[in-house]
C-alpha positions, 0 to 999 in steps of 0.5 A, a space after each residue: 500499500 505505498 499510497 495508503 492516506 493518499 487522495 488522487 485526481 484522475 482526469 479521463 478516468 472513465 476508461 482506458 489507460 485513465 480508468 487502469 489508473 484510477 484502479 491502480 492507485 486504489 490498489 495502492 491505497 488511494 482514495 480517488 476522484 474521477 474527473 470525466 465528461 462520461 458521467 456513468 462510466 465513471 460512476 461504474 469506475 468510482 463503484 469498482 474503487 469503493 469495491 475495493 475498500 476505497 472512498 471514490 467520487 465521480 464528478 462530471 468535468 469538462 478539463 477545458 473549461 477553467 471555470 468546471 474545472 475549478 469547481 471540480 477540484 473543490 469538490 474533490 477536495 471537500 469529498 476526500 479531505 485533502 488532494 495529494 495526487 493529480 493525474 492529467 490524463 484526459 486527451 482527445 485526438 483528430 486526423 488530417 495533415 496540419 494544413 488542412 486542420 480548421 482552426 476549430 479542430 486546432 483550438 478544440 485539441 489544444 483546449 482538451 489537451 493542453 489548457 486542461 493541464 494548466 486548468 487542473 494543475 493550477 487549481 490543484 497547486 493552489 491547494 497542495 501549496 496551502 496544505 503544506 504536504 508536498 504533492 505530485 502531478 503527473 501528466 500523461 504525455 506520449 511518444 508522440 511529444 518526441 516522434 512525429 505522428 502524420 496526420 495528428 500535428 494538434 495533438 502532438 503540439 499538444 504532448 510537446 507542450 505538456 512536456 515543456 510545461 511540466 518541466 516549469 511546474 516542476 521548477 517553480 513547485 520544487 520549493 513546496 515539495 510538489 513533484 511534476 513529471 510526465 509519463 510518455 506511453 507507447 502503443 496501448 491498447 484502449 477501447 479507442 486504440 484497440 480497432 487501430 491495431 490491425 494486422 498490419 499495424 501490428 505487424 509494423 510495430 513489432 518491426 519497430 518496438 524491440 519487446 514486440 508487445 503492445 502495452 495493456 493499459 495496466 502497464 502505463 499505470 504502474 508507472 503512474 504509481 511509481 511516479 505517484 509513490 516515495 520510490 520516486 521522491 528525488 525525480 522532477 520534471 522528467 519523463 517516463 517513457 514506456 513504449 517497449 523501446 520504441 523511441 531509443 531504438 534506432 536500428 533498421 529492421 530487416 537490414 544487415 549492417 555487415 557482409 560476411 
């Protein structure tokens, strides 16, 4: 129970990686507030957590709206009695080459993926500073903050912005013992992504990913638990990449570098 006595907020916690994170935090002893626009799914996750013997609350919240975020954090604080961990997980994606992206789509992606991190972190940081107990802010990035992802320009811009912003937050919050880190997943199964992993996609991925697996959401959640725990007490402003070796591998699949 590495997180016993801690209270957490997980945005986008109703499904996919966010759901796995919420359950993993609870399994380590944390009480959890799940903030999501999918109110029925969030309530179901909260019920699962309560069945584990932990406290849980589901809060409907559009994290791209600062007024809703402030109200969500206030309610989570009131219901749980303090906030020690924030996981900024909520995100959306769109498709299209950047010169075809409309203002509306650009603003929607940046609002939901990057501005939401600012709104949630600002509200929780103010609370954590006042609590004088330190804390953890964990922001979900992506390997596509580093690697290009064709037809997902606004998404990659947002994820790159999250990593840069996290370093600034880590520096500014260090005097208060509030640690800020990112998790950058690679290919991961979820309700949203599983249909994308056709046989041809998996074949191509396994040529690039040294471990030749697509992650389960629970594998990503384990990294979040680590960053939320005292095991990561001396780590801030960093990116924990969980991608089976995708980003680090510079080999050329199928190529032979030397002749006999």
